[in-house]
Short mmCIF file of the C-alpha atoms (twelve columns), coordinates in Angstrom:
data_MODEL
# 
_entry.id   MODEL 
# 
loop_
_atom_site.group_PDB 
_atom_site.id 
_atom_site.type_symbol 
_atom_site.label_atom_id 
_atom_site.label_alt_id 
_atom_site.label_comp_id 
_atom_site.label_asym_id 
_atom_site.label_seq_id 
_atom_site.Cartn_x 
_atom_site.Cartn_y 
_atom_site.Cartn_z 
_atom_site.pdbx_PDB_model_num 
ATOM 1   C CA . MET A 1   126.360 186.561 58.981 1 
ATOM 2   C CA . SER A 2   123.679 184.054 59.875 1 
ATOM 3   C CA . ARG A 3   123.027 180.884 57.734 1 
ATOM 4   C CA . PRO A 4   120.068 181.144 55.280 1 
ATOM 5   C CA . PHE A 5   119.177 177.480 55.853 1 
ATOM 6   C CA . THR A 6   119.213 174.865 58.683 1 
ATOM 7   C CA . PRO A 7   122.268 172.566 58.495 1 
ATOM 8   C CA . ARG A 8   121.587 169.014 57.721 1 
ATOM 9   C CA . ASN A 9   123.421 167.524 60.665 1 
ATOM 10  C CA . SER A 10  121.544 169.647 63.194 1 
ATOM 11  C CA . SER A 11  119.573 167.931 66.035 1 
ATOM 12  C CA . PRO A 12  116.497 169.230 67.984 1 
ATOM 13  C CA . ALA A 13  118.658 169.618 70.958 1 
ATOM 14  C CA . SER A 14  120.916 172.195 69.152 1 
ATOM 15  C CA . PHE A 15  117.984 174.672 69.098 1 
ATOM 16  C CA . ILE A 16  117.327 174.626 72.827 1 
ATOM 17  C CA . ARG A 17  118.422 177.649 74.792 1 
ATOM 18  C CA . VAL A 18  120.322 176.947 77.922 1 
ATOM 19  C CA . ASN A 19  121.385 179.253 80.843 1 
ATOM 20  C CA . GLY A 20  122.590 182.622 79.356 1 
ATOM 21  C CA . LYS A 21  121.291 181.977 75.950 1 
ATOM 22  C CA . ILE A 22  117.567 182.292 77.278 1 
ATOM 23  C CA . ARG A 23  116.373 185.719 76.320 1 
ATOM 24  C CA . ALA A 24  113.044 186.107 78.179 1 
ATOM 25  C CA . ARG A 25  112.847 188.383 81.275 1 
ATOM 26  C CA . ASP A 26  110.460 186.179 83.155 1 
ATOM 27  C CA . VAL A 27  110.282 182.470 83.017 1 
ATOM 28  C CA . ARG A 28  108.169 179.685 84.530 1 
ATOM 29  C CA . VAL A 29  110.564 177.369 86.386 1 
ATOM 30  C CA . ILE A 30  110.134 173.602 86.959 1 
ATOM 31  C CA . GLY A 31  112.310 172.252 89.762 1 
ATOM 32  C CA . VAL A 32  114.631 169.420 89.853 1 
ATOM 33  C CA . ASP A 33  111.909 167.169 91.420 1 
ATOM 34  C CA . GLY A 34  109.412 168.078 88.612 1 
ATOM 35  C CA . LYS A 35  107.353 170.531 90.737 1 
ATOM 36  C CA . GLN A 36  106.492 173.930 89.394 1 
ATOM 37  C CA . LEU A 37  108.271 176.867 91.194 1 
ATOM 38  C CA . GLY A 38  106.160 179.515 89.607 1 
ATOM 39  C CA . ILE A 39  107.116 182.497 87.507 1 
ATOM 40  C CA . VAL A 40  110.490 184.194 88.462 1 
ATOM 41  C CA . GLN A 41  112.808 186.613 86.765 1 
ATOM 42  C CA . LEU A 42  115.639 185.101 84.669 1 
ATOM 43  C CA . PRO A 43  118.484 186.131 87.055 1 
ATOM 44  C CA . ASP A 44  116.831 184.395 89.924 1 
ATOM 45  C CA . ALA A 45  116.184 181.307 87.838 1 
ATOM 46  C CA . LEU A 46  119.872 181.087 86.953 1 
ATOM 47  C CA . ASN A 47  120.741 181.367 90.532 1 
ATOM 48  C CA . LEU A 48  118.502 178.524 91.372 1 
ATOM 49  C CA . ALA A 49  120.224 176.499 88.722 1 
ATOM 50  C CA . ARG A 50  123.554 177.285 90.183 1 
ATOM 51  C CA . GLN A 51  122.563 176.399 93.671 1 
ATOM 52  C CA . HIS A 52  121.395 172.990 92.503 1 
ATOM 53  C CA . GLY A 53  124.497 172.432 90.229 1 
ATOM 54  C CA . VAL A 54  122.320 171.960 87.053 1 
ATOM 55  C CA . ASP A 55  121.397 173.925 84.046 1 
ATOM 56  C CA . LEU A 56  118.385 176.096 83.149 1 
ATOM 57  C CA . VAL A 57  116.942 174.546 80.061 1 
ATOM 58  C CA . GLU A 58  114.168 176.232 78.011 1 
ATOM 59  C CA . ILE A 59  111.820 173.367 77.182 1 
ATOM 60  C CA . SER A 60  108.795 175.365 75.801 1 
ATOM 61  C CA . PRO A 61  110.021 178.599 74.191 1 
ATOM 62  C CA . ASN A 62  106.570 179.440 72.599 1 
ATOM 63  C CA . ALA A 63  104.760 179.681 75.955 1 
ATOM 64  C CA . VAL A 64  104.011 183.003 77.732 1 
ATOM 65  C CA . PRO A 65  106.160 183.180 79.757 1 
ATOM 66  C CA . PRO A 66  108.640 180.465 78.370 1 
ATOM 67  C CA . VAL A 67  108.882 177.324 80.515 1 
ATOM 68  C CA . CYS A 68  112.334 176.268 81.763 1 
ATOM 69  C CA . ARG A 69  113.485 173.313 83.668 1 
ATOM 70  C CA . LEU A 70  116.224 172.787 86.245 1 
ATOM 71  C CA . VAL A 71  118.108 169.762 84.895 1 
ATOM 72  C CA . ASP A 72  121.396 168.627 83.703 1 
ATOM 73  C CA . PHE A 73  121.559 169.550 79.971 1 
ATOM 74  C CA . GLY A 74  123.504 166.276 79.103 1 
ATOM 75  C CA . LYS A 75  120.880 164.157 80.818 1 
ATOM 76  C CA . TYR A 76  118.090 166.104 79.128 1 
ATOM 77  C CA . ARG A 77  119.600 165.630 75.658 1 
ATOM 78  C CA . TYR A 78  119.858 161.887 76.351 1 
ATOM 79  C CA . GLU A 79  116.270 161.706 77.425 1 
ATOM 80  C CA . LEU A 80  115.182 163.581 74.252 1 
ATOM 81  C CA . ALA A 81  117.175 161.294 71.931 1 
ATOM 82  C CA . LYS A 82  115.698 158.352 73.686 1 
ATOM 83  C CA . LYS A 83  112.246 159.499 73.125 1 
ATOM 84  C CA . GLU A 84  112.710 160.158 69.542 1 
ATOM 85  C CA . LYS A 85  114.257 156.605 69.076 1 
ATOM 86  C CA . ASP A 86  111.256 155.075 70.801 1 
ATOM 87  C CA . SER A 87  108.736 157.057 68.708 1 
ATOM 88  C CA . ARG A 88  110.562 155.954 65.501 1 
ATOM 89  C CA . LYS A 89  110.545 152.308 66.608 1 
ATOM 90  C CA . HIS A 90  106.683 152.389 67.263 1 
ATOM 91  C CA . GLN A 91  105.916 154.418 64.040 1 
ATOM 92  C CA . HIS A 92  103.456 152.750 61.721 1 
ATOM 93  C CA . ALA A 93  104.518 151.676 58.257 1 
ATOM 94  C CA . SER A 94  104.605 154.692 55.904 1 
ATOM 95  C CA . THR A 95  105.886 153.128 52.827 1 
ATOM 96  C CA . VAL A 96  103.293 151.730 50.453 1 
ATOM 97  C CA . LYS A 97  104.020 149.186 47.667 1 
ATOM 98  C CA . GLU A 98  101.410 148.335 44.963 1 
ATOM 99  C CA . VAL A 99  100.745 144.896 43.591 1 
ATOM 100 C CA . GLN A 100 98.467  144.586 40.509 1 
ATOM 101 C CA . LEU A 101 96.279  141.673 39.753 1 
ATOM 102 C CA . SER A 102 93.829  140.531 37.158 1 
ATOM 103 C CA . PRO A 103 90.753  138.366 37.337 1 
ATOM 104 C CA . ARG A 104 92.207  135.723 34.952 1 
ATOM 105 C CA . ILE A 105 95.628  135.653 36.552 1 
ATOM 106 C CA . ASP A 106 97.545  132.307 36.369 1 
ATOM 107 C CA . PRO A 107 97.982  130.451 39.747 1 
ATOM 108 C CA . HIS A 108 101.807 130.510 39.312 1 
ATOM 109 C CA . ASP A 109 101.770 134.281 38.673 1 
ATOM 110 C CA . LEU A 110 99.435  134.779 41.648 1 
ATOM 111 C CA . GLY A 111 102.029 132.884 43.784 1 
ATOM 112 C CA . ILE A 112 104.731 135.282 42.550 1 
ATOM 113 C CA . LYS A 113 102.582 138.385 43.428 1 
ATOM 114 C CA . VAL A 114 102.013 136.755 46.905 1 
ATOM 115 C CA . GLN A 115 105.756 136.400 47.367 1 
ATOM 116 C CA . HIS A 116 106.425 139.946 46.430 1 
ATOM 117 C CA . ALA A 117 103.757 141.070 48.852 1 
ATOM 118 C CA . VAL A 118 105.223 138.855 51.602 1 
ATOM 119 C CA . ASN A 119 108.630 140.420 51.077 1 
ATOM 120 C CA . PHE A 120 107.175 143.929 51.405 1 
ATOM 121 C CA . LEU A 121 105.237 143.049 54.524 1 
ATOM 122 C CA . CYS A 122 108.321 141.455 56.106 1 
ATOM 123 C CA . GLU A 123 110.070 144.859 55.658 1 
ATOM 124 C CA . ASP A 124 107.342 146.695 57.468 1 
ATOM 125 C CA . MET A 125 105.757 148.109 54.369 1 
ATOM 126 C CA . LYS A 126 102.166 148.449 53.510 1 
ATOM 127 C CA . VAL A 127 100.832 146.725 50.355 1 
ATOM 128 C CA . LYS A 128 98.133  148.125 48.077 1 
ATOM 129 C CA . VAL A 129 96.419  145.559 46.005 1 
ATOM 130 C CA . ALA A 130 94.669  146.692 42.764 1 
ATOM 131 C CA . LEU A 131 92.815  144.199 40.622 1 
ATOM 132 C CA . LYS A 132 91.745  145.774 37.356 1 
ATOM 133 C CA . PHE A 133 88.823  144.679 34.959 1 
ATOM 134 C CA . ARG A 134 89.151  145.044 31.305 1 
ATOM 135 C CA . GLY A 135 86.279  145.206 28.808 1 
ATOM 136 C CA . ARG A 136 83.633  142.642 29.360 1 
ATOM 137 C CA . GLU A 137 85.384  141.302 32.558 1 
ATOM 138 C CA . MET A 138 83.190  143.957 34.457 1 
ATOM 139 C CA . GLN A 139 80.232  141.475 33.790 1 
ATOM 140 C CA . HIS A 140 81.775  138.886 36.097 1 
ATOM 141 C CA . THR A 141 83.262  140.794 39.004 1 
ATOM 142 C CA . GLU A 142 82.843  137.665 41.219 1 
ATOM 143 C CA . PHE A 143 85.963  136.219 39.645 1 
ATOM 144 C CA . GLY A 144 87.941  139.172 40.715 1 
ATOM 145 C CA . PHE A 145 86.762  138.922 44.310 1 
ATOM 146 C CA . GLU A 146 87.668  135.268 44.265 1 
ATOM 147 C CA . VAL A 147 91.239  136.040 43.280 1 
ATOM 148 C CA . ILE A 148 91.301  138.834 46.067 1 
ATOM 149 C CA . ASN A 149 90.073  136.382 48.676 1 
ATOM 150 C CA . LYS A 150 92.764  133.825 47.720 1 
ATOM 151 C CA . PHE A 151 95.382  136.488 47.962 1 
ATOM 152 C CA . ILE A 152 94.262  137.534 51.502 1 
ATOM 153 C CA . GLU A 153 94.149  133.881 52.549 1 
ATOM 154 C CA . GLN A 154 97.879  133.381 51.401 1 
ATOM 155 C CA . ILE A 155 99.212  136.518 53.058 1 
ATOM 156 C CA . ALA A 156 97.337  136.054 56.287 1 
ATOM 157 C CA . PRO A 157 100.347 134.978 58.414 1 
ATOM 158 C CA . PHE A 158 102.196 138.152 57.362 1 
ATOM 159 C CA . GLY A 159 99.550  140.966 57.068 1 
ATOM 160 C CA . HIS A 160 95.953  141.832 57.568 1 
ATOM 161 C CA . PRO A 161 93.550  143.917 55.365 1 
ATOM 162 C CA . ASP A 162 92.774  147.381 56.665 1 
ATOM 163 C CA . PHE A 163 89.258  147.135 55.111 1 
ATOM 164 C CA . GLN A 164 87.110  144.798 52.983 1 
ATOM 165 C CA . PRO A 165 87.849  144.684 49.252 1 
ATOM 166 C CA . LYS A 166 85.893  147.464 47.494 1 
ATOM 167 C CA . LEU A 167 84.935  147.738 43.813 1 
ATOM 168 C CA . VAL A 168 85.775  151.323 42.851 1 
ATOM 169 C CA . GLY A 169 85.194  152.158 39.234 1 
ATOM 170 C CA . ARG A 170 86.861  149.293 37.200 1 
ATOM 171 C CA . ALA A 171 89.083  148.073 39.979 1 
ATOM 172 C CA . ILE A 172 88.999  146.213 43.348 1 
ATOM 173 C CA . ASN A 173 91.282  148.005 45.818 1 
ATOM 174 C CA . LEU A 174 92.680  146.586 49.054 1 
ATOM 175 C CA . MET A 175 95.207  147.803 51.615 1 
ATOM 176 C CA . ILE A 176 97.144  145.390 53.659 1 
ATOM 177 C CA . SER A 177 99.279  146.236 56.716 1 
ATOM 178 C CA . PRO A 178 101.979 144.175 58.202 1 
ATOM 179 C CA . LEU A 179 101.427 142.116 61.464 1 
ATOM 180 C CA . PRO A 180 103.568 142.939 64.491 1 
ATOM 181 C CA . ARG A 181 106.862 141.249 64.338 1 
ATOM 182 C CA . ALA A 182 106.164 138.949 67.327 1 
ATOM 183 C CA . LYS A 183 102.961 137.769 65.499 1 
ATOM 184 C CA . ARG A 184 104.254 137.672 62.007 1 
ATOM 185 C CA . ALA A 185 105.528 134.411 60.376 1 
ATOM 186 C CA . LYS A 186 109.159 134.396 59.111 1 
ATOM 187 C CA . ASN A 187 109.808 135.061 55.416 1 
ATOM 188 C CA . PRO A 188 109.841 131.562 53.708 1 
ATOM 189 C CA . ARG A 189 112.341 132.795 51.189 1 
ATOM 190 C CA . HIS A 190 114.899 133.540 53.946 1 
ATOM 191 C CA . GLU A 191 114.314 130.158 55.541 1 
ATOM 192 C CA . GLU A 192 114.949 128.466 52.188 1 
ATOM 193 C CA . ALA A 193 118.260 130.394 51.744 1 
ATOM 194 C CA . GLU A 194 119.288 129.134 55.278 1 
ATOM 195 C CA . LEU A 195 118.545 125.502 54.440 1 
ATOM 196 C CA . HIS A 196 120.338 125.585 51.022 1 
ATOM 197 C CA . GLU A 197 123.553 127.170 52.595 1 
ATOM 198 C CA . PRO A 198 126.448 124.578 51.975 1 
ATOM 199 C CA . ASP A 199 128.285 123.344 54.926 1 
ATOM 200 C CA . GLN A 200 131.423 125.309 55.482 1 
ATOM 201 C CA . ALA A 201 133.476 122.266 56.228 1 
ATOM 202 C CA . ASP A 202 132.438 120.729 52.841 1 
ATOM 203 C CA . ASP A 203 133.392 123.943 51.055 1 
ATOM 204 C CA . GLU A 204 136.902 123.887 52.636 1 
ATOM 205 C CA . SER A 205 137.282 120.316 51.656 1 
ATOM 206 C CA . GLU A 206 136.187 120.935 48.064 1 
ATOM 207 C CA . ASP A 207 138.158 124.069 47.592 1 
ATOM 208 C CA . THR A 208 141.340 122.877 49.196 1 
ATOM 209 C CA . PRO A 209 143.548 121.342 46.661 1 
ATOM 210 C CA . GLU A 210 145.231 118.090 47.470 1 
ATOM 211 C CA . LYS A 211 148.770 118.383 48.849 1 
ATOM 212 C CA . PRO A 212 151.364 116.564 46.659 1 
ATOM 213 C CA . SER A 213 152.708 113.502 48.142 1 
ATOM 214 C CA . ALA A 214 156.181 113.749 49.855 1 
ATOM 215 C CA . ALA A 215 159.055 112.759 47.621 1 
ATOM 216 C CA . PRO A 216 160.425 109.284 48.377 1 
ATOM 217 C CA . ALA A 217 163.382 109.166 50.634 1 
ATOM 218 C CA . LYS A 218 166.621 108.512 48.980 1 
ATOM 219 C CA . ALA A 219 168.251 105.147 49.692 1 
ATOM 220 C CA . LYS A 220 171.522 105.392 51.496 1 
ATOM 221 C CA . VAL A 221 174.503 104.221 49.453 1 
ATOM 222 C CA . PRO A 222 177.454 102.686 51.239 1 
ATOM 223 C CA . VAL A 223 180.529 104.720 51.150 1 
ATOM 224 C CA . SER A 224 182.412 101.949 49.496 1 
ATOM 225 C CA . GLU A 225 180.217 101.998 46.524 1 
ATOM 226 C CA . GLN A 226 180.537 105.771 46.069 1 
ATOM 227 C CA . PRO A 227 182.880 106.787 43.270 1 
ATOM 228 C CA . ALA A 228 186.245 108.175 44.475 1 
ATOM 229 C CA . THR A 229 186.903 111.730 43.795 1 
ATOM 230 C CA . GLY A 230 190.203 113.434 43.072 1 
ATOM 231 C CA . GLY A 231 192.052 110.152 42.486 1 
ATOM 232 C CA . LEU A 232 192.675 109.721 46.346 1 
ATOM 233 C CA . GLN A 233 191.828 106.598 48.270 1 
ATOM 234 C CA . ASN A 234 189.171 107.111 50.869 1 
ATOM 235 C CA . PRO A 235 190.302 105.887 54.274 1 
ATOM 236 C CA . PHE A 236 186.704 105.060 55.246 1 
ATOM 237 C CA . ALA A 237 186.060 102.999 52.132 1 
ATOM 238 C CA . GLY A 238 185.616 99.755  54.108 1 
ATOM 239 C CA . LEU A 239 183.025 101.285 56.470 1 
ATOM 240 C CA . GLU A 240 179.203 101.278 55.918 1 
ATOM 241 C CA . ILE A 241 176.924 103.959 57.122 1 
ATOM 242 C CA . LYS A 242 173.788 102.404 58.886 1 
# 
């Protein structure tokens, strides 16, 4: 009985038909050197793969006829996984975080909003900035644009606006994309954390309790001064131990 859904741990390479699993009668074959060998019947293509000591891999099943390649299947899976990894590495930031401002925002609050935006940009996220006007604030939109321009200046080392700020309805909208990591400044919060890390040697000296001083050595008592035991005279009573 076939499964009604695709398993979660399946990879794209698991759906590729190889050798005897190919069901087409005729296939277009690409040789080991990358050159096209034309359209041949499936048994002949399998014989070519055996002669070269490789596999017959179906790389384009939707084509008419399907396109197959003479290649080692393990090597082909490695190349496919490497391409997927590279595509994810160069993929643009898709996560969008929103930061809301107001035309009468306090400078300290503006600094906090900037720090939040910097944290998002350093994590390769886009930031959507929305400055909303309320009531009579719409009569002086220039104050809102001043706040937006200050915001852009402070996040310039970490991101750049995708377009100029626009007044849409009762709000100014702006989208900021992160700069490439090679051109982006380091997150100042992380640098401060590294500077304030206590020295490991100091921590060990503070945490390690002081060892108690060794007990004083007992003074040696001459044998003659030691009390006699058992009522017997000690034959070595006249000697002293140095």
